N, CA and C atoms as a LAMMPS dump frame, in Angstrom:
ITEM: TIMESTEP
0
ITEM: NUMBER OF ATOMS
600
ITEM: BOX BOUNDS ff ff ff
-5.0000000000000000e+02 5.0000000000000000e+02
-5.0000000000000000e+02 5.0000000000000000e+02
-5.0000000000000000e+02 5.0000000000000000e+02
ITEM: ATOMS id mol type element x y z
1 1 1 N -388.213 352.942 410.428
2 1 2 C -389.517 353.604 410.33
3 1 3 C -390.639 352.599 410.546
4 2 1 N -390.507 351.435 409.917
5 2 2 C -391.536 350.406 410.062
6 2 3 C -391.652 349.974 411.513
7 3 1 N -390.504 349.833 412.179
8 3 2 C -390.509 349.427 413.569
9 3 3 C -391.155 350.486 414.441
10 4 1 N -390.928 351.756 414.109
11 4 2 C -391.52 352.863 414.877
12 4 3 C -393.035 352.846 414.754
13 5 1 N -393.521 352.633 413.522
14 5 2 C -394.976 352.569 413.32
15 5 3 C -395.578 351.386 414.083
16 6 1 N -394.875 350.28 414.114
17 6 2 C -395.366 349.111 414.832
18 6 3 C -395.495 349.402 416.319
19 7 1 N -394.503 350.073 416.866
20 7 2 C -394.547 350.426 418.29
21 7 3 C -395.696 351.394 418.56
22 8 1 N -395.887 352.383 417.642
23 8 2 C -396.966 353.356 417.796
24 8 3 C -398.328 352.655 417.806
25 9 1 N -398.514 351.71 416.897
26 9 2 C -399.781 350.976 416.823
27 9 3 C -400.037 350.197 418.101
28 10 1 N -398.966 349.641 418.63
29 10 2 C -399.12 348.789 419.813
30 10 3 C -399.463 349.6 421.056
31 11 1 N -398.817 350.731 421.24
32 11 2 C -398.946 351.472 422.493
33 11 3 C -399.937 352.632 422.443
34 12 1 N -400.392 353.01 421.258
35 12 2 C -401.325 354.136 421.144
36 12 3 C -402.622 353.726 420.469
37 13 1 N -402.509 353.183 419.274
38 13 2 C -403.713 352.909 418.498
39 13 3 C -404.529 351.76 419.105
40 14 1 N -403.891 350.692 419.552
41 14 2 C -404.636 349.579 420.118
42 14 3 C -405.39 349.966 421.402
43 15 1 N -404.761 350.675 422.329
44 15 2 C -405.525 351.131 423.499
45 15 3 C -406.694 352.03 423.134
46 16 1 N -406.498 352.904 422.12
47 16 2 C -407.598 353.767 421.687
48 16 3 C -408.747 352.943 421.134
49 17 1 N -408.43 351.907 420.378
50 17 2 C -409.469 351.042 419.827
51 17 3 C -410.252 350.364 420.948
52 18 1 N -409.529 349.963 421.986
53 18 2 C -410.211 349.322 423.118
54 18 3 C -411.144 350.289 423.815
55 19 1 N -410.72 351.547 423.946
56 19 2 C -411.565 352.568 424.579
57 19 3 C -412.846 352.77 423.79
58 20 1 N -412.718 352.891 422.453
59 20 2 C -413.899 353.085 421.613
60 20 3 C -414.82 351.872 421.667
61 21 1 N -414.244 350.691 421.747
62 21 2 C -415.061 349.484 421.826
63 21 3 C -415.861 349.46 423.122
64 22 1 N -415.219 349.838 424.225
65 22 2 C -415.922 349.877 425.496
66 22 3 C -417 350.945 425.497
67 23 1 N -416.719 352.068 424.874
68 23 2 C -417.715 353.135 424.782
69 23 3 C -418.927 352.67 424.005
70 24 1 N -418.686 351.932 422.932
71 24 2 C -419.805 351.421 422.133
72 24 3 C -420.639 350.434 422.907
73 25 1 N -419.965 349.567 423.666
74 25 2 C -420.692 348.589 424.467
75 25 3 C -421.517 349.279 425.534
76 26 1 N -420.96 350.337 426.129
77 26 2 C -421.704 351.079 427.136
78 26 3 C -422.936 351.731 426.551
79 27 1 N -422.819 352.271 425.331
80 27 2 C -423.964 352.907 424.688
81 27 3 C -425.048 351.892 424.398
82 28 1 N -424.647 350.659 424.029
83 28 2 C -425.631 349.633 423.696
84 28 3 C -426.411 349.209 424.926
85 29 1 N -425.788 349.365 426.137
86 29 2 C -426.429 348.942 427.368
87 29 3 C -426.969 350.125 428.169
88 30 1 N -427.147 351.276 427.528
89 30 2 C -427.632 352.456 428.22
90 30 3 C -429.009 352.205 428.819
91 31 1 N -429.166 352.591 430.082
92 31 2 C -430.448 352.45 430.748
93 31 3 C -431.38 353.555 430.28
94 32 1 N -432.556 353.185 429.808
95 32 2 C -433.502 354.153 429.289
96 32 3 C -434.41 354.716 430.371
97 33 1 N -435.294 355.599 429.959
98 33 2 C -436.256 356.202 430.88
99 33 3 C -437.261 355.147 431.339
100 34 1 N -437.51 355.028 432.628
101 34 2 C -438.476 354.035 433.11
102 34 3 C -439.845 354.221 432.453
103 35 1 N -440.445 353.112 432.044
104 35 2 C -441.782 353.126 431.456
105 35 3 C -442.765 352.734 432.544
106 36 1 N -443.7 353.607 432.841
107 36 2 C -444.635 353.377 433.937
108 36 3 C -446.036 353.117 433.391
109 37 1 N -446.681 352.099 433.974
110 37 2 C -448.015 351.682 433.523
111 37 3 C -448.943 351.538 434.722
112 38 1 N -450.233 351.653 434.424
113 38 2 C -451.285 351.324 435.38
114 38 3 C -452.063 350.14 434.835
115 39 1 N -452.479 349.224 435.699
116 39 2 C -453.264 348.089 435.237
117 39 3 C -454.661 348.551 434.84
118 40 1 N -455.11 348.081 433.7
119 40 2 C -456.473 348.318 433.248
120 40 3 C -457.345 347.259 433.917
121 41 1 N -458.013 347.635 435.018
122 41 2 C -458.775 346.669 435.809
123 41 3 C -459.894 346.025 435.007
124 42 1 N -460.451 346.747 434.03
125 42 2 C -461.56 346.205 433.249
126 42 3 C -461.109 345.092 432.304
127 43 1 N -459.798 345.003 432.059
128 43 2 C -459.27 343.99 431.136
129 43 3 C -458.275 343.071 431.837
130 44 1 N -458.397 342.96 433.178
131 44 2 C -457.454 342.151 433.954
132 44 3 C -458.211 341.283 434.953
133 45 1 N -457.671 340.106 435.244
134 45 2 C -458.285 339.237 436.244
135 45 3 C -457.289 338.171 436.687
136 46 1 N -457.607 337.526 437.804
137 46 2 C -456.775 336.448 438.341
138 46 3 C -457.665 335.235 438.573
139 47 1 N -457.156 334.062 438.244
140 47 2 C -457.881 332.829 438.525
141 47 3 C -456.995 331.893 439.333
142 48 1 N -457.639 331.079 440.179
143 48 2 C -456.937 330.101 441.012
144 48 3 C -457.608 328.749 440.817
145 49 1 N -456.877 327.798 440.295
146 49 2 C -457.412 326.469 439.989
147 49 3 C -456.822 325.439 440.947
148 50 1 N -457.696 324.669 441.588
149 50 2 C -457.238 323.707 442.583
150 50 3 C -457.879 322.342 442.332
151 51 1 N -457.12 321.248 442.492
152 51 2 C -457.704 319.906 442.338
153 51 3 C -458.786 319.648 443.384
154 52 1 N -459.809 318.905 442.993
155 52 2 C -460.934 318.62 443.877
156 52 3 C -461.191 317.122 443.868
157 53 1 N -461.025 316.474 445.037
158 53 2 C -461.155 315.023 445.172
159 53 3 C -460.174 314.266 444.277
160 54 1 N -459.166 314.931 443.74
161 54 2 C -458.174 314.288 442.885
162 54 3 C -458.708 313.86 441.542
163 55 1 N -459.978 314.176 441.246
164 55 2 C -460.596 313.737 439.994
165 55 3 C -460.955 314.892 439.07
166 56 1 N -461.183 316.048 439.637
167 56 2 C -461.565 317.217 438.849
168 56 3 C -460.913 318.443 439.479
169 57 1 N -461.358 319.604 439.135
170 57 2 C -460.8 320.829 439.699
171 57 3 C -461.881 321.895 439.79
172 58 1 N -461.625 322.87 440.619
173 58 2 C -462.51 324.026 440.715
174 58 3 C -461.668 325.285 440.562
175 59 1 N -462.278 326.284 439.938
176 59 2 C -461.555 327.524 439.669
177 59 3 C -462.272 328.711 440.292
178 60 1 N -461.552 329.453 441.105
179 60 2 C -462.059 330.703 441.671
180 60 3 C -461.433 331.867 440.907
181 61 1 N -462.138 332.992 440.907
182 61 2 C -461.639 334.159 440.163
183 61 3 C -461.663 335.412 441.036
184 62 1 N -460.667 336.252 440.784
185 62 2 C -460.591 337.558 441.425
186 62 3 C -460.75 338.604 440.326
187 63 1 N -461.965 339.093 440.098
188 63 2 C -462.185 339.992 438.972
189 63 3 C -461.797 341.446 439.228
190 64 1 N -461.533 341.784 440.49
191 64 2 C -461.212 343.18 440.805
192 64 3 C -459.772 343.287 441.294
193 65 1 N -459.049 344.212 440.693
194 65 2 C -457.659 344.423 441.09
195 65 3 C -457.231 345.834 440.733
196 66 1 N -456.103 346.205 441.27
197 66 2 C -455.471 347.465 440.906
198 66 3 C -453.967 347.276 441.011
199 67 1 N -453.232 348.113 440.292
200 67 2 C -451.79 347.95 440.371
201 67 3 C -451.042 348.829 439.403
202 68 1 N -449.738 348.769 439.52
203 68 2 C -448.853 349.569 438.674
204 68 3 C -447.639 348.736 438.295
205 69 1 N -447.086 349.059 437.139
206 69 2 C -445.913 348.348 436.619
207 69 3 C -444.89 349.375 436.152
208 70 1 N -443.636 349.143 436.482
209 70 2 C -442.536 349.967 435.975
210 70 3 C -441.521 349.053 435.296
211 71 1 N -441.204 349.354 434.045
212 71 2 C -440.214 348.591 433.289
213 71 3 C -439.113 349.549 432.847
214 72 1 N -437.858 349.127 433.026
215 72 2 C -436.716 349.997 432.718
216 72 3 C -435.965 349.441 431.51
217 73 1 N -436.055 350.089 430.338
218 73 2 C -435.285 349.639 429.176
219 73 3 C -433.792 349.639 429.483
220 74 1 N -433.123 348.564 429.125
221 74 2 C -431.699 348.443 429.404
222 74 3 C -431.399 347.866 430.772
223 75 1 N -432.432 347.777 431.631
224 75 2 C -432.244 347.215 432.976
225 75 3 C -433.536 346.551 433.425
226 76 1 N -433.979 345.503 432.719
227 76 2 C -435.24 344.849 433.089
228 76 3 C -435.23 344.277 434.493
229 77 1 N -434.025 344.012 435.035
230 77 2 C -433.958 343.467 436.395
231 77 3 C -434.456 344.475 437.43
232 78 1 N -434.641 345.736 437.019
233 78 2 C -435.14 346.759 437.933
234 78 3 C -436.648 346.962 437.803
235 79 1 N -437.306 346.102 437.081
236 79 2 C -438.755 346.222 436.912
237 79 3 C -439.472 345.983 438.244
238 80 1 N -440.634 346.631 438.391
239 80 2 C -441.475 346.441 439.569
240 80 3 C -442.908 346.216 439.098
241 81 1 N -443.513 345.127 439.574
242 81 2 C -444.917 344.844 439.295
243 81 3 C -445.625 344.734 440.644
244 82 1 N -446.564 345.643 440.894
245 82 2 C -447.257 345.693 442.182
246 82 3 C -448.761 345.578 441.922
247 83 1 N -449.332 344.425 442.264
248 83 2 C -450.741 344.154 441.968
249 83 3 C -451.463 343.73 443.24
250 84 1 N -452.62 344.323 443.494
251 84 2 C -453.442 343.963 444.646
252 84 3 C -454.798 343.47 444.159
253 85 1 N -455.194 342.291 444.631
254 85 2 C -456.478 341.706 444.261
255 85 3 C -457.47 341.9 445.401
256 86 1 N -458.707 342.209 445.057
257 86 2 C -459.768 342.367 446.047
258 86 3 C -460.322 340.993 446.404
259 87 1 N -459.927 340.462 447.565
260 87 2 C -460.356 339.119 447.957
261 87 3 C -461.844 339.074 448.284
262 88 1 N -462.421 340.202 448.686
263 88 2 C -463.843 340.212 449.021
264 88 3 C -464.717 340.026 447.787
265 89 1 N -464.155 340.229 446.61
266 89 2 C -464.917 340.099 445.363
267 89 3 C -464.706 338.736 444.709
268 90 1 N -464.094 337.804 445.423
269 90 2 C -463.799 336.49 444.851
270 90 3 C -465.065 335.826 444.324
271 91 1 N -464.934 335.116 443.203
272 91 2 C -466.042 334.386 442.594
273 91 3 C -465.702 332.9 442.563
274 92 1 N -466.718 332.055 442.744
275 92 2 C -466.524 330.606 442.752
276 92 3 C -467.658 329.942 441.971
277 93 1 N -467.464 328.684 441.544
278 93 2 C -468.475 328.028 440.705
279 93 3 C -469.775 327.676 441.425
280 94 1 N -469.775 327.67 442.778
281 94 2 C -471.011 327.369 443.503
282 94 3 C -470.97 328.06 444.859
283 95 1 N -472.146 328.162 445.498
284 95 2 C -472.263 328.918 446.751
285 95 3 C -471.484 328.284 447.901
286 96 1 N -471.45 326.951 447.953
287 96 2 C -470.735 326.268 449.039
288 96 3 C -469.237 326.569 448.95
289 97 1 N -468.689 326.435 447.75
290 97 2 C -467.267 326.728 447.553
291 97 3 C -466.97 328.184 447.853
292 98 1 N -467.839 329.083 447.417
293 98 2 C -467.633 330.511 447.656
294 98 3 C -467.603 330.81 449.151
295 99 1 N -468.539 330.238 449.901
296 99 2 C -468.583 330.479 451.344
297 99 3 C -467.308 329.98 452.017
298 100 1 N -466.818 328.828 451.597
299 100 2 C -465.591 328.293 452.192
300 100 3 C -464.378 329.152 451.852
301 101 1 N -464.286 329.583 450.62
302 101 2 C -463.146 330.41 450.214
303 101 3 C -463.137 331.749 450.945
304 102 1 N -464.3 332.296 451.181
305 102 2 C -464.389 333.587 451.878
306 102 3 C -464.169 333.441 453.381
307 103 1 N -464.342 332.212 453.908
308 103 2 C -464.268 331.992 455.342
309 103 3 C -462.868 331.886 455.908
310 104 1 N -462.806 331.636 457.236
311 104 2 C -461.512 331.673 457.932
312 104 3 C -460.605 330.492 457.633
313 105 1 N -461.116 329.457 456.965
314 105 2 C -460.274 328.313 456.606
315 105 3 C -459.451 328.578 455.343
316 106 1 N -459.876 329.592 454.58
317 106 2 C -459.151 329.897 453.353
318 106 3 C -458.744 331.378 453.34
319 107 1 N -459.361 332.2 452.535
320 107 2 C -458.863 333.575 452.4
321 107 3 C -459.264 334.488 453.554
322 108 1 N -460.322 334.112 454.313
323 108 2 C -460.739 334.881 455.485
324 108 3 C -460.845 336.367 455.129
325 109 1 N -461.729 336.647 454.192
326 109 2 C -461.786 337.988 453.591
327 109 3 C -462.204 339.069 454.577
328 110 1 N -462.901 338.709 455.647
329 110 2 C -463.283 339.733 456.625
330 110 3 C -462.051 340.309 457.324
331 111 1 N -461.065 339.466 457.549
332 111 2 C -459.846 339.928 458.221
333 111 3 C -458.762 340.335 457.236
334 112 1 N -458.709 339.629 456.085
335 112 2 C -457.673 339.911 455.092
336 112 3 C -458.358 340.175 453.74
337 113 1 N -458.797 341.396 453.515
338 113 2 C -459.614 341.702 452.328
339 113 3 C -458.851 341.769 451.008
340 114 1 N -457.553 341.605 451.048
341 114 2 C -456.8 341.711 449.789
342 114 3 C -455.674 340.688 449.723
343 115 1 N -455.26 340.405 448.506
344 115 2 C -454.096 339.571 448.207
345 115 3 C -453.178 340.413 447.34
346 116 1 N -451.878 340.37 447.611
347 116 2 C -450.961 341.274 446.902
348 116 3 C -449.742 340.524 446.379
349 117 1 N -449.37 340.832 445.144
350 117 2 C -448.109 340.338 444.593
351 117 3 C -447.233 341.524 444.232
352 118 1 N -446.004 341.502 444.717
353 118 2 C -445.022 342.536 444.371
354 118 3 C -443.825 341.853 443.727
355 119 1 N -443.653 342.067 442.429
356 119 2 C -442.503 341.541 441.716
357 119 3 C -441.42 342.594 441.629
358 120 1 N -440.201 342.212 441.966
359 120 2 C -439.114 343.195 442.053
360 120 3 C -438.012 342.992 441.028
361 121 1 N -438.167 342.025 440.145
362 121 2 C -437.129 341.805 439.139
363 121 3 C -437.698 341.026 437.965
364 122 1 N -437.458 341.522 436.767
365 122 2 C -437.889 340.857 435.542
366 122 3 C -436.665 340.291 434.84
367 123 1 N -436.674 338.99 434.578
368 123 2 C -435.593 338.347 433.83
369 123 3 C -436.166 337.83 432.522
370 124 1 N -435.766 338.442 431.402
371 124 2 C -436.289 338.057 430.102
372 124 3 C -435.449 336.934 429.499
373 125 1 N -436.128 335.898 429.008
374 125 2 C -435.459 334.806 428.306
375 125 3 C -435.644 334.935 426.801
376 126 1 N -436.521 335.841 426.388
377 126 2 C -436.739 336.195 424.988
378 126 3 C -437.411 337.568 425.002
379 127 1 N -437.623 338.205 423.849
380 127 2 C -438.262 339.524 423.873
381 127 3 C -439.649 339.543 424.518
382 128 1 N -440.336 338.401 424.565
383 128 2 C -441.696 338.398 425.106
384 128 3 C -441.912 337.398 426.238
385 129 1 N -440.874 336.709 426.701
386 129 2 C -441.03 335.724 427.771
387 129 3 C -439.97 335.924 428.85
388 130 1 N -440.359 335.562 430.064
389 130 2 C -439.401 335.688 431.147
390 130 3 C -440.021 335.291 432.48
391 131 1 N -439.37 335.703 433.561
392 131 2 C -439.859 335.422 434.908
393 131 3 C -439.792 336.696 435.744
394 132 1 N -440.718 336.803 436.671
395 132 2 C -440.738 337.917 437.616
396 132 3 C -440.63 337.339 439.017
397 133 1 N -439.591 337.722 439.735
398 133 2 C -439.387 337.249 441.101
399 133 3 C -439.912 338.284 442.086
400 134 1 N -440.62 337.801 443.107
401 134 2 C -441.161 338.728 444.082
402 134 3 C -441.762 338.018 445.275
403 135 1 N -442.771 338.653 445.891
404 135 2 C -443.425 338.088 447.068
405 135 3 C -444.943 338.151 446.902
406 136 1 N -445.602 337.093 447.346
407 136 2 C -447.06 337.038 447.368
408 136 3 C -447.509 337.067 448.821
409 137 1 N -448.499 337.934 449.104
410 137 2 C -449.036 338.041 450.457
411 137 3 C -450.513 337.674 450.45
412 138 1 N -450.889 336.675 451.265
413 138 2 C -452.277 336.258 451.424
414 138 3 C -452.486 335.878 452.882
415 139 1 N -453.63 336.231 453.441
416 139 2 C -453.915 335.971 454.853
417 139 3 C -452.834 336.551 455.759
418 140 1 N -452.21 337.644 455.347
419 140 2 C -451.188 338.28 456.146
420 140 3 C -449.853 337.571 456.145
421 141 1 N -449.711 336.544 455.305
422 141 2 C -448.466 335.775 455.213
423 141 3 C -447.79 336.065 453.886
424 142 1 N -446.525 336.401 453.927
425 142 2 C -445.764 336.724 452.715
426 142 3 C -444.754 335.627 452.42
427 143 1 N -444.757 335.155 451.19
428 143 2 C -443.847 334.103 450.753
429 143 3 C -443.211 334.505 449.423
430 144 1 N -441.945 334.11 449.17
431 144 2 C -441.339 334.366 447.858
432 144 3 C -442.081 333.592 446.777
433 145 1 N -442.27 334.213 445.643
434 145 2 C -443.002 333.575 444.549
435 145 3 C -442.463 334.099 443.23
436 146 1 N -442.428 333.222 442.223
437 146 2 C -441.946 333.611 440.901
438 146 3 C -443.038 333.375 439.864
439 147 1 N -443.289 334.392 439.056
440 147 2 C -444.259 334.284 437.969
441 147 3 C -443.528 334.009 436.658
442 148 1 N -444.036 333.067 435.891
443 148 2 C -443.589 332.925 434.498
444 148 3 C -444.488 333.82 433.673
445 149 1 N -443.908 334.763 432.93
446 149 2 C -444.711 335.759 432.22
447 149 3 C -444.519 335.675 430.706
448 150 1 N -445.606 335.941 430.005
449 150 2 C -445.588 336.033 428.548
450 150 3 C -446.266 337.338 428.143
451 151 1 N -445.541 338.196 427.433
452 151 2 C -446.077 339.466 426.964
453 151 3 C -446.594 339.316 425.532
454 152 1 N -447.57 340.14 425.155
455 152 2 C -448.066 340.084 423.782
456 152 3 C -447.155 340.841 422.824
457 153 1 N -446.196 341.601 423.382
458 153 2 C -445.2 342.317 422.585
459 153 3 C -444.005 342.606 423.483
460 154 1 N -442.869 342.889 422.889
461 154 2 C -441.655 343.187 423.646
462 154 3 C -441.905 344.39 424.557
463 155 1 N -441.949 344.213 425.88
464 155 2 C -442.276 345.339 426.762
465 155 3 C -441.213 346.428 426.769
466 156 1 N -439.988 346.092 426.383
467 156 2 C -438.915 347.088 426.375
468 156 3 C -438.954 347.977 425.136
469 157 1 N -439.805 347.608 424.168
470 157 2 C -439.882 348.372 422.923
471 157 3 C -441.267 348.96 422.706
472 158 1 N -442.056 349.054 423.78
473 158 2 C -443.442 349.505 423.642
474 158 3 C -443.726 350.79 424.404
475 159 1 N -442.745 351.665 424.512
476 159 2 C -442.942 352.913 425.248
477 159 3 C -444.152 353.669 424.708
478 160 1 N -445.043 354.046 425.618
479 160 2 C -446.206 354.824 425.223
480 160 3 C -447.346 354 424.673
481 161 1 N -447.224 352.672 424.677
482 161 2 C -448.269 351.814 424.129
483 161 3 C -448.745 350.821 425.195
484 162 1 N -450.031 350.426 425.151
485 162 2 C -450.51 349.397 426.081
486 162 3 C -449.805 348.067 425.823
487 163 1 N -449.621 347.298 426.883
488 163 2 C -449.005 345.981 426.796
489 163 3 C -449.817 345.015 427.663
490 164 1 N -450.109 343.838 427.13
491 164 2 C -450.802 342.813 427.904
492 164 3 C -449.839 341.678 428.222
493 165 1 N -450.074 341.021 429.344
494 165 2 C -449.237 339.88 429.688
495 165 3 C -450.039 338.864 430.489
496 166 1 N -449.557 337.631 430.478
497 166 2 C -450.111 336.556 431.288
498 166 3 C -449.015 336.029 432.201
499 167 1 N -449.317 335.926 433.484
500 167 2 C -448.363 335.398 434.445
501 167 3 C -448.928 334.156 435.111
502 168 1 N -448.113 333.129 435.265
503 168 2 C -448.568 331.898 435.898
504 168 3 C -447.596 331.456 436.986
505 169 1 N -448.143 330.829 438.018
506 169 2 C -447.325 330.264 439.071
507 169 3 C -448.15 329.213 439.806
508 170 1 N -447.499 328.399 440.6
509 170 2 C -448.186 327.403 441.427
510 170 3 C -447.768 327.62 442.874
511 171 1 N -448.752 327.719 443.754
512 171 2 C -448.45 327.925 445.169
513 171 3 C -448.895 326.705 445.979
514 172 1 N -448.316 326.558 447.136
515 172 2 C -448.756 325.563 448.112
516 172 3 C -449.612 326.312 449.126
517 173 1 N -450.907 326.076 449.115
518 173 2 C -451.819 326.853 449.95
519 173 3 C -451.503 326.721 451.439
520 174 1 N -450.887 325.609 451.852
521 174 2 C -450.559 325.413 453.259
522 174 3 C -449.575 326.455 453.777
523 175 1 N -448.712 326.963 452.882
524 175 2 C -447.74 327.973 453.291
525 175 3 C -448.403 329.307 453.623
526 176 1 N -449.656 329.458 453.223
527 176 2 C -450.4 330.681 453.509
528 176 3 C -451.491 330.431 454.556
529 177 1 N -451.341 329.376 455.333
530 177 2 C -452.251 329.101 456.425
531 177 3 C -453.558 328.454 456.021
532 178 1 N -453.671 327.982 454.774
533 178 2 C -454.902 327.345 454.298
534 178 3 C -454.707 325.822 454.321
535 179 1 N -454.931 325.222 455.488
536 179 2 C -454.584 323.815 455.679
537 179 3 C -455.792 322.886 455.803
538 180 1 N -456.98 323.41 455.683
539 180 2 C -458.185 322.606 455.875
540 180 3 C -458.562 321.815 454.635
541 181 1 N -459.39 320.784 454.836
542 181 2 C -459.972 319.978 453.754
543 181 3 C -458.906 319.337 452.858
544 182 1 N -457.813 318.88 453.439
545 182 2 C -456.726 318.342 452.62
546 182 3 C -457.083 317.019 451.951
547 183 1 N -458.089 316.304 452.482
548 183 2 C -458.512 315.064 451.83
549 183 3 C -459.424 315.324 450.641
550 184 1 N -459.92 316.536 450.562
551 184 2 C -460.866 316.902 449.502
552 184 3 C -460.241 317.855 448.495
553 185 1 N -459.545 318.852 449.005
554 185 2 C -458.99 319.92 448.169
555 185 3 C -457.48 319.758 448.058
556 186 1 N -456.952 319.828 446.856
557 186 2 C -455.516 319.701 446.645
558 186 3 C -454.738 320.833 447.296
559 187 1 N -453.48 320.582 447.592
560 187 2 C -452.634 321.597 448.225
561 187 3 C -451.982 322.538 447.22
562 188 1 N -451.799 322.083 446.002
563 188 2 C -451.177 322.912 444.97
564 188 3 C -452.246 323.689 444.206
565 189 1 N -452.05 324.984 444.108
566 189 2 C -453.021 325.858 443.45
567 189 3 C -452.341 326.556 442.273
568 190 1 N -452.912 326.409 441.088
569 190 2 C -452.373 327.057 439.892
570 190 3 C -452.98 328.449 439.746
571 191 1 N -452.131 329.448 439.758
572 191 2 C -452.563 330.843 439.666
573 191 3 C -452.259 331.383 438.274
574 192 1 N -453.238 332.058 437.682
575 192 2 C -453.04 332.696 436.384
576 192 3 C -453.481 334.159 436.47
577 193 1 N -452.575 335.058 436.158
578 193 2 C -452.857 336.483 436.129
579 193 3 C -452.863 336.955 434.681
580 194 1 N -453.98 337.517 434.241
581 194 2 C -454.064 338.134 432.927
582 194 3 C -454.252 339.624 433.123
583 195 1 N -453.347 340.411 432.57
584 195 2 C -453.39 341.838 432.841
585 195 3 C -453.057 342.665 431.604
586 196 1 N -453.677 343.824 431.53
587 196 2 C -453.406 344.794 430.466
588 196 3 C -452.849 346.047 431.133
589 197 1 N -451.684 346.486 430.665
590 197 2 C -451.035 347.661 431.214
591 197 3 C -451.206 348.839 430.252
592 198 1 N -451.575 350.006 430.801
593 198 2 C -451.714 351.201 429.974
594 198 3 C -450.736 352.256 430.48
595 199 1 N -450.094 352.992 429.58
596 199 2 C -449.109 354.001 430.011
597 199 3 C -449.765 355.062 430.883
598 200 1 N -448.97 355.604 431.8
599 200 2 C -449.469 356.702 432.633
600 200 3 C -448.492 357.877 432.626
């Protein structure tokens, strides 16, 4: 009898336990309903900081933007962040810098009035930190770019609530066709995106 029970446990009960364990794991990883947000333009902005003469720096700002964000609970790698900045509204610390940034040596806003970042995957390293991989388009040139992001709260647990985040990255302006004034203006540009997302 004891031997029979042992065989029963081995060939019936153990496989059943494995099935229930897999079912539980599947439930824990269930993909939730996508959370969709619109950027609150009044509480969002982008800044670009570049070295100047190697001794100081200048910062330009893009105060106007629009965009949408989709975050999928249980599958953050399916997140999409689509943000467009109005390049014609760029602000600079002085008129000379502003004229150069708006001109054909830099953003050439008459021909390319917008800058766009599309992030196609969110990788979280903690509940509020991670990276977003995607593409940045400026002057009609698209390059792969990754944002390091910090949320003010766990975005996967904030369904129906506003969420703010800060994204940072560094670009090489030469890759976007901005190759002028290299003896004066640094090639590496630090980009900071501050954005507030509201449910839609």
